[in-house]
C-alpha positions, 0 to 999 in steps of 0.5 A, a space after each residue: 943504610 935501608 931506603 923504604 919506599 913509603 906504604 900505599 898512598 891514595 894517589 897510588 890507587 889511582 896510578 897518579 904521577 903524585 910529586 909535589 909534597 904534601 901529596 895524597 894520604 896513606 890508605 889503610 893498606 898502606 898503613 899495614 904494610 908500613 906496621 909489616 915492614 917494622 915487624 920485619 925490621 925487629 926480626 932482623 936488626 932493630 934500627 937506630 935512627 928512622 928518617 923520612 921525606 917531607 912527604 905526608 905519605 912517607 912521614 905517615 909510614 915513619 910514624 906506623 914504622 915508629 909506632 912499632 919499633 917506640 923510635 922517634 922520626 925526624 923529616 929529613 930536606 932532600 929525599 922527596 921523589 922525583 917532582 915531575 912539573 907538569 905530569 904533576 896528578 896525571 894518570 893518563 898514560 901519555 903523562 906515564 910515557 914521558 915520565 918513564 922515557 925521561 926516568 929512562 934516559 936517566 939510569 941511562 947516563 943522561 942526567 941533563 934531562 929535565 921532566 917537562 918544567 920539573 926536575 932533571 936526574 941531576 936536580 934529584 942527586 943534587 938535592 938529595 945525596 947531600 942527605 944521604 951523605 951526612 947520615 953516614 959521616 954523621 953515623 955510619 962511618 963511626 967505628 961505635 955505630 952498630 945499627 940501620 938508619 932507615 929512610 923513608 923516601 919515594 920509590 923513583 927518587 930510591 932507585 936512581 940514587 941507588 944505582 948511581 951510589 952503588 954501580 947497579 946496572 941500569 938495566 936491572 934499575 929499570 926493571 926491578 920497581 920497589 912496591 909499597 914497603 920494600 927497600 934497597 939497602 945500601 951498605 958504606 964500603 972504603 973510600 966513601 962509595 956503597 955497596 947495595 946489599 939488596 934491592 928488593 927481594 933480590 940479593 946479588 949478584 945484579 945481572 944486567 937486564 936484556 930486553 927492557 921496557 919500562 915504558 910498555 911495563 908502566 902503563 901494564 902496571 898498576 902503579 907506574 911510580 915505585 
């Protein structure tokens, strides 16, 4: 299962915490990123199913991929971005600091902490994981299925879900953001578990990072949501 972050959106350019669907559209660069991702997929292994969240940027990314691969794109519920509540559409340092502080706590095991009037980590997992489980049971666990599933989703949600499902060290997950149109690849293994076989450009083993500073990194980043 290939969990790919959408292409660059106008909100990404403006460093806005744009999480509430439908959200901002893709930039021209974002569309090009989606097509480039699709061409890389063809050279590796052509996917057989293409899913996306309800957000405009994910829908547009999926449609660009679909055009390159000649696939249908299907919208699935529950796989949209972390909902940041009162921080929505803000790009000031205070908002980014609060977002990253809560998000760090989720990766460190405190999933019940919530964004201000937004979601907790538990809320995100409770709506996201059923869709991933459904796709696995319906397709990946079928012995006759021999293709990838591409899910176009969102950076913060993808990193949290992937770290939880595959047991990726929290410091690694916090320190390695996803760029636009970058992906995390999960492979199903026994007893309903998953293995992470790729995280962006990195492959296992994923070692703990000794000096993680997600808040400081986000404040210095041109794209704090990845």
